[in-house]
N, C-alpha and C positions, 0 to 999 in steps of 0.2 A: 178717614174718620178722625175727628178731633179728639176722641176719647181713647183711641188705641194707644197702648203703651207696650213697648217691646221689653221682653225679659232678657234679651241678649242670648238666648239659647237657640242653637241651630236645630232644625228638624228636617228630616228627609223621609219620603214615603215612596215605595215602589209598588206598583200594581201589576196585575197580569198584563195590562196594556197601559204603558205610560208611567211616568214618575215625575216628582217635583221636589224641590228643595226650598227652604225658606227659614223664617225665624219665628219663634214662639212669642206670643204677646197676650195681653188681656184687653177686653173692650167691654163697653156697656151697651146693651141692646134693649129694645122693647119689642114685644110680639103683637102684631095687629090681631085684634079679636082674641087676644089671649090675656094672661094675667097682667094686672096693672103694675106700673112701676118699672124701674130699670133692673136688668139682670146682668151680673158680671160673669163673663165667660172667658175661657181660654180660646185663643184663636191663632192660627198660623197664617202669616203673610207669605204667600207664594212669590218667591223672587225669581226662580228659574224653573223651567219644566221642559220635558221632552215627551212627545206623544201623548200628552194629557189633554190639552185643549185642542180638540180635533177640528179640522176645517169645517166650517159651516155650522158648528155647534155654538150655542150662545151662553153656555154655562160659565160662571165666573169662579167656581170653586167646588168644593164638595163638603157636605155636612155629614160627619160621622155620627152614627147613632148606635154603635155597638158598645160593648162593655169596656171598663178601664184596662183590662189585660191587653187590649190591642192598641192602646194609646201610644203615640209617639211624641217625644223621644223615649218616654218610659211611663209605666202605669201610675206614677205619682201625679200625673197631670189629670185633672178632673175633666171628663168628657162633657160635651155640650148638654146632653139631656140630663145627666146626673146633676149638673149645676142648676138646670131649670127646676128639677124636682126638689132639690134641697132648698132653693131660695124662695120658691113659690108655694110649696106644700101640695102641689097637684099629685094625683095618683101616678105611680110608676108604670104608666101604660102609654103607648102611642100607637097610632094606626095609620095605614097608608092606602090610598086609592090611586093607582097609577093608570092613567088613561092614555090612549093613543093606539090601541090595537087596530091593525088593519089600515093605518094611515101612513102613506108614503113619506119618507124623510125629505123628499124633494117637493112636497106640496107647498103651495104659497098661502094656503089657508092658515088661519090661526090654529095652533095645536090645541088639542083638548087639554083642559086644565085638570091636574090631579089635586089631591088633598092630603095634607099631613095634619092629623088630629093629635094634639098632645094632651094627655091626662084622661083619655077615655075613648069611647066608641061613638060613631055617628050612624044611627040606624038607617038614615036615608041613603047611605052610600052602598048598601048591599041588599040582596034579596035572599029570602030563605033563612036557614039556620047557620050559625057559626060552629065550626068544628075545630077543636083544639088538639094540638100535639105537644108533648112536653119538650121543654128546653133542656137538653142533656148537659151542656156545659155553658157557663156564662163567659164566653169570650166572643166568638161569632154567635149567631143564633143557631146553635147546632141541634138538629133534630134526627129522628131515626126513620129511614126509608125502608119499607118492608118488601116492596116489589114494584116492578114497572110493567105496563102493558102497552102494546102497540095495536090499536084497534081492540079486538077481543083476545089478542094473543099474548099470553103471559111469557115473558122472556125466560122464565125458569132458571134464573141465575141464583147462586147462593146469595142470601140477603146481605152478607158481609161485603159482597162486591159493590153494592150500592153505597155503602158507608165507608168504603176504603179511604183511609186518611180522615175524612169527615164528610158529613152531609149538612149543608147550612142553607138558611134562607137569607138572601142578601140583595137588597134593592140596588146596591151599587154595581152589581154585575149585570151586564146587558142580556146575556144569553142564558139558556138552560145548559149548564156544563155538566158533563158526565164522565166518570172514570173511563179510561180507554176501552176496556172490555165491554162495558155497558154501552158505550157509544157505538161500537162496532155492531153489537147485537141489535140496537135500535135501528141503525141504518139498514141492516140486513132484513129486519122485520118489515120496515117501511117498503123496501124494494119488493118484498114478497106480497105485501097486501095492497100496495098502491096500484093505480090504473095506468102507470107510466111504463113505457117500454124503452129500453136502451137509454136510460137517463144518465147524464154525465156525472162521474164520480166527483168532479170538481165542485158541483153544487153542494155536496155533503161535506167536503173537506174545507169549504169556505173560500176556495180560490176562484170560483166562477159564480156568476148570477144565472138564474134561469128566467127566460123571458117568454111571454105569451102575447098574442095579439090583444090590443086594447079592448077591454070589455069581456075577454075570455077568462073566466075565473079558474085558477089552477087548484083552488082549495078542495073542490069536489074530488080531486084525484088522490088526495092524501088521507090517511087514517087519523083518528084521534090518538093522543098520547095520555096515559094515566099514570099517576104516581100514588102509591098507597103509603100513608103515614100512620105510625102507631098513635092510637088515641090516648087520651088521659087515663081511660080505663085500659090498662096495658094488655088486656086479653083481647082487645078489639082494635080495629083499624078503620080508617076512612079513606076515600079515594077522591083526589082532585084530578080533573080531566080538562085538557086544553084541546080546542079544535084547531084545525090547520091554519085558521086565520091568525092564530097567535104565533105559530112557529114557522110558517112560510110567510116571510115578512116582506111587504112591498118596500123597495128601496128607491127606485128611480124609473123614469120612462125614457124611451129613445124616440126622438122625432115625433112624439105624440101618437105613435102607432103601436109601440110595444110597452108593456108593463113588465118590469124586471123585479125579481124577488131573490132574497137570500134565505139560507137555512138558519133558523134561530136556535140551533143546538150545536154544541161544539165539544170536542174531547178535552179532558182536563187531567193534569198531572197532580192536582191538589184537591181531589175530592169532588163530590157532587154539589153543585150550586144551583139552588132554585132562584134564578135571577128574574129580570124584568120580563123575559119571554113568557114565564108562567105567571108572575105576579100581576101582570096587566089584566089577567082574567079574574082576579080576586081582590076583595077587600081584605087586607092582611093586618091582623092585630098582634102587636108585640106586647104581651102582658107580662112584663118583667116582674111585677109584684107576685104573680102566681106561677112564674117560670113556665110559660106556655106561649105558643104561637097559634093564632086562630085564623081560619080561612072561611070566607063566605063569598058567594058569587057577586061580582062587582056590577053595579048598575050602569057603568060606562063601557063595559066589554060586550057590546051587542050591536046588531045592525038590523033595523026593521023589527025590533022586538025579539029577535033570535039571538040568544046568548052565545058567546064564544067559549064559554067555560061551564063546567058542571061540577057538582060535588055530591057525594053519596056515601051512605054508611048507616049504621055500623056494620062491619064485617068481622067475623071471628078471625083472629090471628092464628088459628090452628094451622099446622103445617109450616109455620115460620118459626125460626129460632127465637127463644125468649129474649135473647140479646143479640142484635145484629151488629153491634158496634164493638164487641170484644175482639181483641187481636188486631185492631187497627193501629196504625203508627202513632207515635207520641204526639199529643197535642202541643201546640207551640209553647204555652206556659210551662208545661212539664219539660220541654226541651231547654227552656231558659234555666230551670233549676238544675237540669243535668249538665248544662254548659258551665254554670257557676261551680258545680261540684268538681267538674274536670279541671277548671282553672285553679281551684283550691289544691287539688292533688298535684297539679303541675308545679304550683308554687312550692309545695313541700319538697317535691323531688329536686327542684332547682336549688333550694337551700342545702339539701343533703349533698348535692354534687359540688356546690361551692365549698362546703366544709371539707369534702374529700380532696378537693384541689389544693386547699390550704395546708392540710395535715402533712402531706409528703415533704413540704418545704421545711418542716420542723423535725421530721424523722428521716434522715438520710445518712448514707454511709459515705465517708471520704469526700464530703462536700459535693457529691454528684447525684443528680436525680436520674435514675435509670428509666428505660422505657416501661419496665414492669410497674414502676411506682407512679407513673404519670398518666392520668386520664386524658390530658390534653394531647400528649403524643400518640396515645392509642387512637384517638379520634382522627388525628391527622393521617396516621398510617392507614 
């Protein structure tokens, strides 16, 4: 780009899978079918990466759409969408339709195109009503999950298990990621309710693909998965449901005779993530102005007019704790504050130690510093 200007600041980002390093800069962009005129944005030029640009994937980078608290190298750098809103005056809302459900990654056909709508909502991209859940914290798009069902079976876990660490909606995460206990309960429930016998554990832990003869659909063998989210009326909830076509994902074929699939759910040590596995079934609205995330059934998540996703509600949130997020671990911004406070305390302690080290040199007997008066000698001993 002829308009890119480096700021000389280094930036590095690590993901669950992959990482990259580069330099921060600014550039001027225009948005096709968007606001007229140039927009000046912060942009990172990726110079080195590891495990980020995967084989056979054509992406050239990543567009971060979260809040300033997650910006690297620090929150003082204005994120892309914040810059667009500030400079164009569009509403602080964007929405996504992610297409490609049921399409193999090895297909030679052109992939289904998705849509990013900035400044509002496009009604032609969804069917039925939009259901909203509150954004709890403005860093990731953190929401509150009340319960999970496999088929019609409630997992019956404490709702705090679902929100352990955090529960977020994140288009940059490929799979539906679940806290360890929740993941184990989901796999166990699938094994109990599916029509599969003696199924390999490697399929569920992500180390093996499962293959069927070409034309033999495995989706009829698996149950639906449902996630209940707290509604904006906090005494109610609504349910988003994905069919097996979304989480039993075609990956490749072998010799034109076998179709192979992967499990689109994985365990997580960093909370529950509603990633692309789920989002491909829905038109998702990030209404930052009103601090809420909306879901409606997507028009591109279907085959032959049969949708791969469902949404229903309202349901009373009775029997569920009024706050399923209390007691979870510290949010990252709070951890920053805590870390800075610890650094301040350590600095004070260091100053005190230095003073104590100097004082014995001035207050000694017979020109000798004894072990009892020397902190340094105590530490060496």
